[in-house]
Backbone of each chain as nested JSON, in Angstrom:
{
  "chains": [
    {"id": "A", "residues": [
      {"number": 1, "name": "MET", "atoms": {"N": [58.812, 25.22, 40.903], "CA": [58.182, 24.289, 41.865], "C": [58.129, 24.962, 43.232]}},
      {"number": 2, "name": "ASN", "atoms": {"N": [56.964, 24.956, 43.835], "CA": [56.813, 25.484, 45.185], "C": [57.232, 24.42, 46.191]}},
      {"number": 3, "name": "LYS", "atoms": {"N": [57.702, 24.884, 47.314], "CA": [58.106, 23.952, 48.349], "C": [57.148, 24.026, 49.536]}},
      {"number": 4, "name": "ALA", "atoms": {"N": [56.803, 22.87, 50.072], "CA": [56.005, 22.803, 51.291], "C": [56.698, 21.82, 52.212]}},
      {"number": 5, "name": "VAL", "atoms": {"N": [56.612, 22.07, 53.51], "CA": [57.203, 21.141, 54.471], "C": [56.113, 20.686, 55.429]}},
      {"number": 6, "name": "PHE", "atoms": {"N": [55.944, 19.378, 55.528], "CA": [54.964, 18.801, 56.451], "C": [55.724, 18.283, 57.668]}},
      {"number": 7, "name": "TYR", "atoms": {"N": [55.473, 18.902, 58.824], "CA": [56.129, 18.496, 60.066], "C": [55.177, 17.61, 60.862]}},
      {"number": 8, "name": "HIS", "atoms": {"N": [55.69, 16.52, 61.374], "CA": [54.853, 15.642, 62.194], "C": [55.715, 14.963, 63.248]}},
      {"number": 9, "name": "ALA", "atoms": {"N": [55.053, 14.146, 64.078], "CA": [55.792, 13.46, 65.135], "C": [55.372, 12.005, 65.244]}},
      {"number": 10, "name": "GLY", "atoms": {"N": [54.853, 11.466, 64.155], "CA": [54.552, 10.034, 64.131], "C": [53.264, 9.621, 64.831]}},
      {"number": 11, "name": "CYS", "atoms": {"N": [52.52, 10.591, 65.367], "CA": [51.286, 10.266, 66.098], "C": [50.183, 9.859, 65.108]}},
      {"number": 12, "name": "PRO", "atoms": {"N": [49.135, 9.169, 65.609], "CA": [48.057, 8.741, 64.705], "C": [47.407, 9.908, 63.957]}},
      {"number": 13, "name": "VAL", "atoms": {"N": [47.188, 11.02, 64.649], "CA": [46.606, 12.191, 63.975], "C": [47.531, 12.672, 62.847]}},
      {"number": 14, "name": "CYS", "atoms": {"N": [48.846, 12.616, 63.127], "CA": [49.836, 13.033, 62.123], "C": [49.804, 12.135, 60.891]}},
      {"number": 15, "name": "VAL", "atoms": {"N": [49.737, 10.834, 61.133], "CA": [49.796, 9.865, 60.034], "C": [48.592, 10.039, 59.126]}},
      {"number": 16, "name": "ASN", "atoms": {"N": [47.42, 10.228, 59.735], "CA": [46.211, 10.428, 58.944], "C": [46.29, 11.732, 58.143]}},
      {"number": 17, "name": "ALA", "atoms": {"N": [46.734, 12.8, 58.795], "CA": [46.848, 14.087, 58.09], "C": [47.866, 13.989, 56.96]}},
      {"number": 18, "name": "GLU", "atoms": {"N": [48.978, 13.296, 57.224], "CA": [50.002, 13.155, 56.181], "C": [49.425, 12.457, 54.959]}},
      {"number": 19, "name": "SER", "atoms": {"N": [48.652, 11.378, 55.194], "CA": [48.166, 10.666, 54.021], "C": [47.155, 11.521, 53.265]}},
      {"number": 20, "name": "ARG", "atoms": {"N": [46.323, 12.272, 53.974], "CA": [45.352, 13.115, 53.289], "C": [46.035, 14.254, 52.534]}},
      {"number": 21, "name": "ILE", "atoms": {"N": [47.021, 14.881, 53.172], "CA": [47.699, 16.009, 52.509], "C": [48.5, 15.523, 51.297]}},
      {"number": 22, "name": "THR", "atoms": {"N": [49.172, 14.402, 51.44], "CA": [49.963, 13.955, 50.291], "C": [49.058, 13.544, 49.124]}},
      {"number": 23, "name": "GLU", "atoms": {"N": [47.864, 13.033, 49.44], "CA": [46.896, 12.717, 48.373], "C": [46.41, 13.981, 47.657]}},
      {"number": 24, "name": "LEU", "atoms": {"N": [46.189, 15.01, 48.49], "CA": [45.514, 16.213, 48.019], "C": [46.388, 17.126, 47.154]}},
      {"number": 25, "name": "VAL", "atoms": {"N": [47.671, 17.157, 47.511], "CA": [48.561, 18.154, 46.907], "C": [48.814, 17.886, 45.426]}},
      {"number": 26, "name": "ASP", "atoms": {"N": [48.874, 18.965, 44.696], "CA": [49.225, 18.919, 43.286], "C": [50.737, 18.751, 43.179]}},
      {"number": 27, "name": "ARG", "atoms": {"N": [51.152, 17.531, 42.92], "CA": [52.589, 17.227, 42.881], "C": [53.293, 17.823, 41.666]}},
      {"number": 28, "name": "GLY", "atoms": {"N": [52.512, 18.27, 40.719], "CA": [53.116, 18.94, 39.565], "C": [53.572, 20.353, 39.916]}},
      {"number": 29, "name": "ARG", "atoms": {"N": [53.033, 20.901, 41.025], "CA": [53.36, 22.272, 41.407], "C": [54.036, 22.37, 42.761]}},
      {"number": 30, "name": "TYR", "atoms": {"N": [53.849, 21.355, 43.605], "CA": [54.408, 21.413, 44.959], "C": [55.305, 20.214, 45.23]}},
      {"number": 31, "name": "ASN", "atoms": {"N": [56.43, 20.515, 45.81], "CA": [57.326, 19.491, 46.308], "C": [57.156, 19.481, 47.829]}},
      {"number": 32, "name": "VAL", "atoms": {"N": [56.619, 18.386, 48.372], "CA": [56.343, 18.321, 49.809], "C": [57.419, 17.483, 50.504]}},
      {"number": 33, "name": "GLU", "atoms": {"N": [58.12, 18.14, 51.402], "CA": [59.107, 17.427, 52.219], "C": [58.415, 16.996, 53.519]}},
      {"number": 34, "name": "ILE", "atoms": {"N": [58.596, 15.749, 53.911], "CA": [57.994, 15.234, 55.153], "C": [59.093, 15.175, 56.211]}},
      {"number": 35, "name": "VAL", "atoms": {"N": [58.878, 15.838, 57.344], "CA": [59.888, 15.872, 58.411], "C": [59.28, 15.314, 59.701]}},
      {"number": 36, "name": "HIS", "atoms": {"N": [59.862, 14.241, 60.199], "CA": [59.44, 13.629, 61.475], "C": [60.305, 14.249, 62.562]}},
      {"number": 37, "name": "LEU", "atoms": {"N": [59.685, 15.127, 63.366], "CA": [60.485, 15.883, 64.338], "C": [60.978, 15.005, 65.496]}},
      {"number": 38, "name": "GLY", "atoms": {"N": [60.345, 13.855, 65.7], "CA": [60.848, 12.946, 66.73], "C": [62.173, 12.322, 66.307]}},
      {"number": 39, "name": "GLU", "atoms": {"N": [62.319, 12.142, 64.992], "CA": [63.541, 11.52, 64.462], "C": [64.549, 12.557, 63.981]}},
      {"number": 40, "name": "GLN", "atoms": {"N": [64.067, 13.754, 63.672], "CA": [64.962, 14.802, 63.172], "C": [64.863, 15.99, 64.13]}},
      {"number": 41, "name": "ARG", "atoms": {"N": [65.35, 15.753, 65.332], "CA": [65.193, 16.747, 66.393], "C": [65.963, 18.03, 66.092]}},
      {"number": 42, "name": "GLY", "atoms": {"N": [66.945, 17.926, 65.261], "CA": [67.71, 19.109, 64.859], "C": [66.89, 20.095, 64.04]}},
      {"number": 43, "name": "ARG", "atoms": {"N": [65.715, 19.676, 63.614], "CA": [64.872, 20.564, 62.809], "C": [63.732, 21.192, 63.611]}},
      {"number": 44, "name": "ILE", "atoms": {"N": [63.676, 20.915, 64.915], "CA": [62.621, 21.508, 65.75], "C": [62.718, 23.04, 65.75]}},
      {"number": 45, "name": "ALA", "atoms": {"N": [63.915, 23.562, 65.862], "CA": [64.092, 25.03, 65.907], "C": [63.611, 25.669, 64.607]}},
      {"number": 46, "name": "GLU", "atoms": {"N": [63.93, 25.028, 63.501], "CA": [63.488, 25.522, 62.181], "C": [61.957, 25.547, 62.106]}},
      {"number": 47, "name": "ALA", "atoms": {"N": [61.324, 24.49, 62.613], "CA": [59.854, 24.433, 62.595], "C": [59.276, 25.553, 63.458]}},
      {"number": 48, "name": "GLU", "atoms": {"N": [59.841, 25.737, 64.644], "CA": [59.341, 26.784, 65.529], "C": [59.537, 28.16, 64.901]}},
      {"number": 49, "name": "SER", "atoms": {"N": [60.667, 28.358, 64.263], "CA": [60.867, 29.698, 63.697], "C": [59.97, 29.936, 62.49]}},
      {"number": 50, "name": "ALA", "atoms": {"N": [59.49, 28.851, 61.858], "CA": [58.512, 29.003, 60.769], "C": [57.105, 29.267, 61.321]}},
      {"number": 51, "name": "GLY", "atoms": {"N": [56.939, 29.113, 62.661], "CA": [55.636, 29.411, 63.251], "C": [54.847, 28.18, 63.656]}},
      {"number": 52, "name": "VAL", "atoms": {"N": [55.466, 27.013, 63.592], "CA": [54.753, 25.778, 63.945], "C": [54.551, 25.721, 65.467]}},
      {"number": 53, "name": "LYS", "atoms": {"N": [53.302, 25.62, 65.891], "CA": [52.935, 25.571, 67.319], "C": [52.564, 24.161, 67.748]}},
      {"number": 54, "name": "SER", "atoms": {"N": [52.126, 23.342, 66.793], "CA": [51.719, 21.969, 67.08], "C": [51.899, 21.163, 65.8]}},
      {"number": 55, "name": "VAL", "atoms": {"N": [51.904, 19.863, 65.968], "CA": [51.968, 18.981, 64.79], "C": [50.678, 18.162, 64.727]}},
      {"number": 56, "name": "PRO", "atoms": {"N": [50.278, 17.757, 63.545], "CA": [50.899, 18.003, 62.266], "C": [50.691, 19.432, 61.759]}},
      {"number": 57, "name": "ALA", "atoms": {"N": [51.653, 19.91, 60.977], "CA": [51.554, 21.251, 60.391], "C": [52.22, 21.249, 59.021]}},
      {"number": 58, "name": "LEU", "atoms": {"N": [51.667, 22.058, 58.154], "CA": [52.222, 22.189, 56.808], "C": [52.672, 23.631, 56.631]}},
      {"number": 59, "name": "VAL", "atoms": {"N": [53.948, 23.824, 56.325], "CA": [54.473, 25.168, 56.105], "C": [54.569, 25.412, 54.604]}},
      {"number": 60, "name": "LEU", "atoms": {"N": [53.936, 26.506, 54.202], "CA": [53.878, 26.922, 52.795], "C": [54.342, 28.362, 52.753]}},
      {"number": 61, "name": "GLY", "atoms": {"N": [55.56, 28.59, 52.312], "CA": [56.055, 29.963, 52.3], "C": [55.981, 30.533, 53.7]}},
      {"number": 62, "name": "SER", "atoms": {"N": [55.324, 31.672, 53.864], "CA": [55.259, 32.311, 55.179], "C": [54.042, 31.863, 55.996]}},
      {"number": 63, "name": "ASP", "atoms": {"N": [53.241, 30.973, 55.454], "CA": [52.044, 30.522, 56.169], "C": [52.227, 29.142, 56.778]}},
      {"number": 64, "name": "VAL", "atoms": {"N": [51.594, 28.954, 57.931], "CA": [51.573, 27.637, 58.564], "C": [50.132, 27.175, 58.648]}},
      {"number": 65, "name": "LEU", "atoms": {"N": [49.871, 25.989, 58.148], "CA": [48.558, 25.38, 58.319], "C": [48.709, 24.296, 59.378]}},
      {"number": 66, "name": "HIS", "atoms": {"N": [48.135, 24.554, 60.554], "CA": [48.094, 23.533, 61.613], "C": [46.89, 22.663, 61.302]}},
      {"number": 67, "name": "ILE", "atoms": {"N": [47.108, 21.378, 61.131], "CA": [46.049, 20.491, 60.646], "C": [45.661, 19.523, 61.756]}},
      {"number": 68, "name": "ASN", "atoms": {"N": [44.461, 19.717, 62.262], "CA": [44.013, 18.963, 63.435], "C": [45.036, 19.16, 64.55]}},
      {"number": 69, "name": "PHE", "atoms": {"N": [45.048, 18.295, 65.542], "CA": [45.99, 18.501, 66.643], "C": [46.493, 17.149, 67.107]}},
      {"number": 70, "name": "GLY", "atoms": {"N": [47.785, 16.951, 66.917], "CA": [48.39, 15.704, 67.38], "C": [49.143, 15.923, 68.677]}},
      {"number": 71, "name": "ALA", "atoms": {"N": [50.03, 16.919, 68.678], "CA": [50.865, 17.207, 69.846], "C": [51.374, 18.631, 69.74]}},
      {"number": 72, "name": "SER", "atoms": {"N": [51.544, 19.25, 70.904], "CA": [52.126, 20.597, 70.913], "C": [53.631, 20.494, 70.684]}},
      {"number": 73, "name": "MET", "atoms": {"N": [54.251, 21.602, 70.339], "CA": [55.712, 21.588, 70.184], "C": [56.382, 21.298, 71.523]}},
      {"number": 74, "name": "ALA", "atoms": {"N": [55.752, 21.711, 72.63], "CA": [56.315, 21.382, 73.946], "C": [56.36, 19.863, 74.134]}},
      {"number": 75, "name": "ASP", "atoms": {"N": [55.307, 19.17, 73.709], "CA": [55.287, 17.706, 73.794], "C": [56.362, 17.1, 72.89]}},
      {"number": 76, "name": "VAL", "atoms": {"N": [56.499, 17.669, 71.699], "CA": [57.492, 17.145, 70.748], "C": [58.894, 17.289, 71.327]}},
      {"number": 77, "name": "LYS", "atoms": {"N": [59.123, 18.419, 72.007], "CA": [60.457, 18.651, 72.582], "C": [60.68, 17.774, 73.819]}},
      {"number": 78, "name": "GLY", "atoms": {"N": [59.586, 17.335, 74.411], "CA": [59.674, 16.438, 75.582], "C": [60.361, 17.078, 76.75]}}
    ]},
    {"id": "B", "residues": [
      {"number": 1, "name": "MET", "atoms": {"N": [36.642, 11.666, 39.885], "CA": [37.01, 12.904, 40.602], "C": [36.607, 12.781, 42.072]}},
      {"number": 2, "name": "ASN", "atoms": {"N": [37.544, 13.076, 42.95], "CA": [37.254, 13.075, 44.382], "C": [36.605, 14.399, 44.753]}},
      {"number": 3, "name": "LYS", "atoms": {"N": [35.779, 14.347, 45.785], "CA": [35.131, 15.564, 46.228], "C": [35.668, 15.976, 47.593]}},
      {"number": 4, "name": "ALA", "atoms": {"N": [35.907, 17.252, 47.753], "CA": [36.304, 17.798, 49.052], "C": [35.417, 19.008, 49.297]}},
      {"number": 5, "name": "VAL", "atoms": {"N": [35.082, 19.246, 50.565], "CA": [34.278, 20.425, 50.901], "C": [35.042, 21.254, 51.918]}},
      {"number": 6, "name": "PHE", "atoms": {"N": [35.262, 22.518, 51.582], "CA": [35.942, 23.448, 52.488], "C": [34.865, 24.316, 53.135]}},
      {"number": 7, "name": "TYR", "atoms": {"N": [34.718, 24.174, 54.468], "CA": [33.735, 24.965, 55.217], "C": [34.443, 26.124, 55.889]}},
      {"number": 8, "name": "HIS", "atoms": {"N": [33.879, 27.291, 55.784], "CA": [34.468, 28.46, 56.447], "C": [33.365, 29.413, 56.865]}},
      {"number": 9, "name": "ALA", "atoms": {"N": [33.8, 30.513, 57.511], "CA": [32.808, 31.481, 57.977], "C": [33.253, 32.907, 57.679]}},
      {"number": 10, "name": "GLY", "atoms": {"N": [34.12, 33.048, 56.682], "CA": [34.513, 34.385, 56.231], "C": [35.527, 35.103, 57.105]}},
      {"number": 11, "name": "CYS", "atoms": {"N": [36.009, 34.439, 58.149], "CA": [36.981, 35.068, 59.054], "C": [38.36, 35.158, 58.373]}},
      {"number": 12, "name": "PRO", "atoms": {"N": [39.239, 36.035, 58.883], "CA": [40.561, 36.18, 58.26], "C": [41.347, 34.866, 58.213]}},
      {"number": 13, "name": "VAL", "atoms": {"N": [41.277, 34.075, 59.291], "CA": [41.971, 32.778, 59.292], "C": [41.413, 31.878, 58.19]}},
      {"number": 14, "name": "CYS", "atoms": {"N": [40.074, 31.968, 58.018], "CA": [39.417, 31.154, 56.987], "C": [39.859, 31.547, 55.584]}},
      {"number": 15, "name": "VAL", "atoms": {"N": [39.935, 32.849, 55.346], "CA": [40.262, 33.359, 54.015], "C": [41.685, 32.943, 53.642]}},
      {"number": 16, "name": "ASN", "atoms": {"N": [42.6, 33.045, 54.598], "CA": [43.976, 32.647, 54.332], "C": [44.063, 31.147, 54.07]}},
      {"number": 17, "name": "ALA", "atoms": {"N": [43.397, 30.35, 54.892], "CA": [43.428, 28.894, 54.705], "C": [42.801, 28.526, 53.364]}},
      {"number": 18, "name": "GLU", "atoms": {"N": [41.711, 29.201, 53.017], "CA": [41.061, 28.904, 51.733], "C": [42.017, 29.149, 50.579]}},
      {"number": 19, "name": "SER", "atoms": {"N": [42.74, 30.268, 50.632], "CA": [43.612, 30.544, 49.484], "C": [44.753, 29.545, 49.425]}},
      {"number": 20, "name": "ARG", "atoms": {"N": [45.275, 29.142, 50.583], "CA": [46.36, 28.155, 50.576], "C": [45.885, 26.789, 50.108]}},
      {"number": 21, "name": "ILE", "atoms": {"N": [44.714, 26.374, 50.603], "CA": [44.203, 25.046, 50.223], "C": [43.844, 25.016, 48.735]}},
      {"number": 22, "name": "THR", "atoms": {"N": [43.233, 26.072, 48.255], "CA": [42.856, 26.037, 46.845], "C": [44.09, 26.067, 45.941]}},
      {"number": 23, "name": "GLU", "atoms": {"N": [45.157, 26.723, 46.387], "CA": [46.418, 26.683, 45.632], "C": [47.03, 25.281, 45.595]}},
      {"number": 24, "name": "LEU", "atoms": {"N": [46.92, 24.623, 46.768], "CA": [47.642, 23.375, 46.996], "C": [47.019, 22.173, 46.287]}},
      {"number": 25, "name": "VAL", "atoms": {"N": [45.695, 22.185, 46.231], "CA": [44.974, 20.997, 45.779], "C": [45.2, 20.701, 44.304]}},
      {"number": 26, "name": "ASP", "atoms": {"N": [45.305, 19.42, 44.036], "CA": [45.402, 18.947, 42.663], "C": [44.002, 18.975, 42.058]}},
      {"number": 27, "name": "ARG", "atoms": {"N": [43.736, 20.009, 41.253], "CA": [42.406, 20.193, 40.668], "C": [42.087, 19.146, 39.604]}},
      {"number": 28, "name": "GLY", "atoms": {"N": [43.11, 18.442, 39.175], "CA": [42.855, 17.365, 38.221], "C": [42.22, 16.164, 38.891]}},
      {"number": 29, "name": "ARG", "atoms": {"N": [42.375, 16.083, 40.212], "CA": [41.855, 14.92, 40.935], "C": [40.794, 15.275, 41.96]}},
      {"number": 30, "name": "TYR", "atoms": {"N": [40.784, 16.542, 42.401], "CA": [39.826, 16.936, 43.434], "C": [38.963, 18.099, 42.982]}},
      {"number": 31, "name": "ASN", "atoms": {"N": [37.69, 17.958, 43.265], "CA": [36.759, 19.041, 43.053], "C": [36.452, 19.598, 44.445]}},
      {"number": 32, "name": "VAL", "atoms": {"N": [36.862, 20.841, 44.697], "CA": [36.689, 21.43, 46.026], "C": [35.508, 22.39, 46.018]}},
      {"number": 33, "name": "GLU", "atoms": {"N": [34.529, 22.077, 46.824], "CA": [33.377, 22.971, 46.989], "C": [33.649, 23.872, 48.187]}},
      {"number": 34, "name": "ILE", "atoms": {"N": [33.434, 25.167, 48.048], "CA": [33.656, 26.125, 49.138], "C": [32.296, 26.497, 49.714]}},
      {"number": 35, "name": "VAL", "atoms": {"N": [32.122, 26.29, 51.012], "CA": [30.829, 26.592, 51.659], "C": [31.049, 27.607, 52.785]}},
      {"number": 36, "name": "HIS", "atoms": {"N": [30.408, 28.753, 52.668], "CA": [30.458, 29.809, 53.693], "C": [29.271, 29.561, 54.621]}},
      {"number": 37, "name": "LEU", "atoms": {"N": [29.554, 29.074, 55.821], "CA": [28.456, 28.678, 56.711], "C": [27.684, 29.869, 57.268]}},
      {"number": 38, "name": "GLY", "atoms": {"N": [28.288, 31.051, 57.229], "CA": [27.552, 32.238, 57.658], "C": [26.463, 32.588, 56.651]}},
      {"number": 39, "name": "GLU", "atoms": {"N": [26.727, 32.282, 55.381], "CA": [25.759, 32.601, 54.32], "C": [24.883, 31.407, 53.957]}},
      {"number": 40, "name": "GLN", "atoms": {"N": [25.379, 30.202, 54.249], "CA": [24.612, 29.0, 53.92], "C": [24.338, 28.241, 55.215]}},
      {"number": 41, "name": "ARG", "atoms": {"N": [23.527, 28.874, 56.045], "CA": [23.3, 28.331, 57.382], "C": [22.588, 26.989, 57.346]}},
      {"number": 42, "name": "GLY", "atoms": {"N": [21.898, 26.715, 56.281], "CA": [21.231, 25.426, 56.119], "C": [22.208, 24.271, 56.013]}},
      {"number": 43, "name": "ARG", "atoms": {"N": [23.503, 24.583, 55.832], "CA": [24.486, 23.497, 55.7], "C": [25.286, 23.266, 56.977]}},
      {"number": 44, "name": "ILE", "atoms": {"N": [24.948, 23.996, 58.057], "CA": [25.666, 23.809, 59.325], "C": [25.488, 22.372, 59.843]}},
      {"number": 45, "name": "ALA", "atoms": {"N": [24.279, 21.866, 59.763], "CA": [24.014, 20.511, 60.283], "C": [24.824, 19.471, 59.507]}},
      {"number": 46, "name": "GLU", "atoms": {"N": [24.906, 19.656, 58.215], "CA": [25.702, 18.75, 57.362], "C": [27.178, 18.782, 57.762]}},
      {"number": 47, "name": "ALA", "atoms": {"N": [27.697, 19.988, 58.017], "CA": [29.103, 20.121, 58.431], "C": [29.323, 19.426, 59.769]}},
      {"number": 48, "name": "GLU", "atoms": {"N": [28.408, 19.653, 60.708], "CA": [28.554, 19.018, 62.016], "C": [28.478, 17.505, 61.902]}},
      {"number": 49, "name": "SER", "atoms": {"N": [27.586, 17.005, 61.063], "CA": [27.483, 15.546, 60.992], "C": [28.695, 14.952, 60.288]}},
      {"number": 50, "name": "ALA", "atoms": {"N": [29.394, 15.74, 59.493], "CA": [30.664, 15.271, 58.891], "C": [31.81, 15.317, 59.895]}},
      {"number": 51, "name": "GLY", "atoms": {"N": [31.574, 15.942, 61.065], "CA": [32.622, 15.96, 62.094], "C": [33.322, 17.298, 62.25]}},
      {"number": 52, "name": "VAL", "atoms": {"N": [32.819, 18.329, 61.571], "CA": [33.448, 19.648, 61.666], "C": [33.178, 20.254, 63.05]}},
      {"number": 53, "name": "LYS", "atoms": {"N": [34.257, 20.582, 63.767], "CA": [34.159, 21.152, 65.117], "C": [34.465, 22.652, 65.107]}},
      {"number": 54, "name": "SER", "atoms": {"N": [35.226, 23.081, 64.106], "CA": [35.599, 24.492, 63.989], "C": [35.864, 24.77, 62.524]}},
      {"number": 55, "name": "VAL", "atoms": {"N": [35.899, 26.049, 62.195], "CA": [36.238, 26.442, 60.821], "C": [37.528, 27.263, 60.856]}},
      {"number": 56, "name": "PRO", "atoms": {"N": [38.291, 27.241, 59.795], "CA": [38.076, 26.5, 58.555], "C": [38.359, 25.006, 58.698]}},
      {"number": 57, "name": "ALA", "atoms": {"N": [37.65, 24.223, 57.883], "CA": [37.844, 22.773, 57.88], "C": [37.621, 22.246, 56.469]}},
      {"number": 58, "name": "LEU", "atoms": {"N": [38.379, 21.217, 56.161], "CA": [38.246, 20.572, 54.846], "C": [37.789, 19.141, 55.085]}},
      {"number": 59, "name": "VAL", "atoms": {"N": [36.652, 18.778, 54.49], "CA": [36.139, 17.411, 54.62], "C": [36.494, 16.645, 53.348]}},
      {"number": 60, "name": "LEU", "atoms": {"N": [37.162, 15.525, 53.598], "CA": [37.608, 14.639, 52.51], "C": [37.103, 13.251, 52.844]}},
      {"number": 61, "name": "GLY", "atoms": {"N": [36.071, 12.8, 52.172], "CA": [35.511, 11.485, 52.503], "C": [35.121, 11.467, 53.966]}},
      {"number": 62, "name": "SER", "atoms": {"N": [35.632, 10.505, 54.709], "CA": [35.259, 10.387, 56.125], "C": [36.194, 11.164, 57.045]}},
      {"number": 63, "name": "ASP", "atoms": {"N": [37.177, 11.845, 56.493], "CA": [38.126, 12.59, 57.325], "C": [37.841, 14.084, 57.309]}},
      {"number": 64, "name": "VAL", "atoms": {"N": [38.108, 14.707, 58.452], "CA": [38.0, 16.163, 58.548], "C": [39.375, 16.712, 58.898]}},
      {"number": 65, "name": "LEU", "atoms": {"N": [39.836, 17.649, 58.109], "CA": [41.07, 18.365, 58.438], "C": [40.664, 19.745, 58.945]}},
      {"number": 66, "name": "HIS", "atoms": {"N": [40.848, 19.953, 60.259], "CA": [40.622, 21.286, 60.825], "C": [41.908, 22.052, 60.598]}},
      {"number": 67, "name": "ILE", "atoms": {"N": [41.831, 23.171, 59.935], "CA": [43.026, 23.891, 59.51], "C": [43.108, 25.211, 60.259]}},
      {"number": 68, "name": "ASN", "atoms": {"N": [44.099, 25.299, 61.145], "CA": [44.201, 26.451, 62.041], "C": [42.862, 26.61, 62.772]}},
      {"number": 69, "name": "PHE", "atoms": {"N": [42.626, 27.752, 63.344], "CA": [41.381, 27.905, 64.091], "C": [40.84, 29.299, 63.855]}},
      {"number": 70, "name": "GLY", "atoms": {"N": [39.664, 29.346, 63.236], "CA": [39.027, 30.637, 63.005], "C": [37.904, 30.853, 63.995]}},
      {"number": 71, "name": "ALA", "atoms": {"N": [37.005, 29.874, 64.096], "CA": [35.841, 29.974, 64.973], "C": [35.306, 28.58, 65.234]}},
      {"number": 72, "name": "SER", "atoms": {"N": [34.743, 28.402, 66.432], "CA": [34.11, 27.116, 66.746], "C": [32.76, 27.05, 66.04]}},
      {"number": 73, "name": "MET", "atoms": {"N": [32.205, 25.852, 65.953], "CA": [30.876, 25.725, 65.361], "C": [29.846, 26.439, 66.241]}},
      {"number": 74, "name": "ALA", "atoms": {"N": [30.083, 26.48, 67.553], "CA": [29.163, 27.224, 68.433], "C": [29.154, 28.71, 68.039]}},
      {"number": 75, "name": "ASP", "atoms": {"N": [30.336, 29.264, 67.733], "CA": [30.413, 30.659, 67.284], "C": [29.699, 30.836, 65.943]}},
      {"number": 76, "name": "VAL", "atoms": {"N": [29.89, 29.876, 65.059], "CA": [29.275, 29.964, 63.729], "C": [27.75, 29.967, 63.864]}},
      {"number": 77, "name": "LYS", "atoms": {"N": [27.256, 29.134, 64.801], "CA": [25.806, 29.054, 64.985], "C": [25.265, 30.296, 65.698]}},
      {"number": 78, "name": "GLY", "atoms": {"N": [26.15, 31.0, 66.399], "CA": [25.726, 32.229, 67.069], "C": [24.844, 31.941, 68.263]}}
    ]}
  ]
}
């Protein structure tokens, strides 16, 4: 099973992207973890080190897919 | 079967996003059409009317997921 992590911050753009990505993904092959960085602030550093520049973003192995634009990581960090 | 259209312009960002999206998608539920707007210039207007502002982008029903940033539609149109 491949692992993917979807990082978001609860914004409307994030919520829409989350619903589209979760619909789209082949759940037989991918396990998608959803991380709300506003609520799980301890994971902001992990997201940044994976290359996340803005949310919503989906991390797949070494690649980051930034999906539309909800907020920058600077905004998320407040 | 749901339909999704992935618009790109052959750029490196596009190629990487295409391979990730095609890996990720549940092919049992989604039929993904890949459109290279540099080669199929007649479809630029269709992409714009679907809301595509930059490539690569994935159109799913009424939603557009802009995935990372390869080129603006102005660049694609030249």
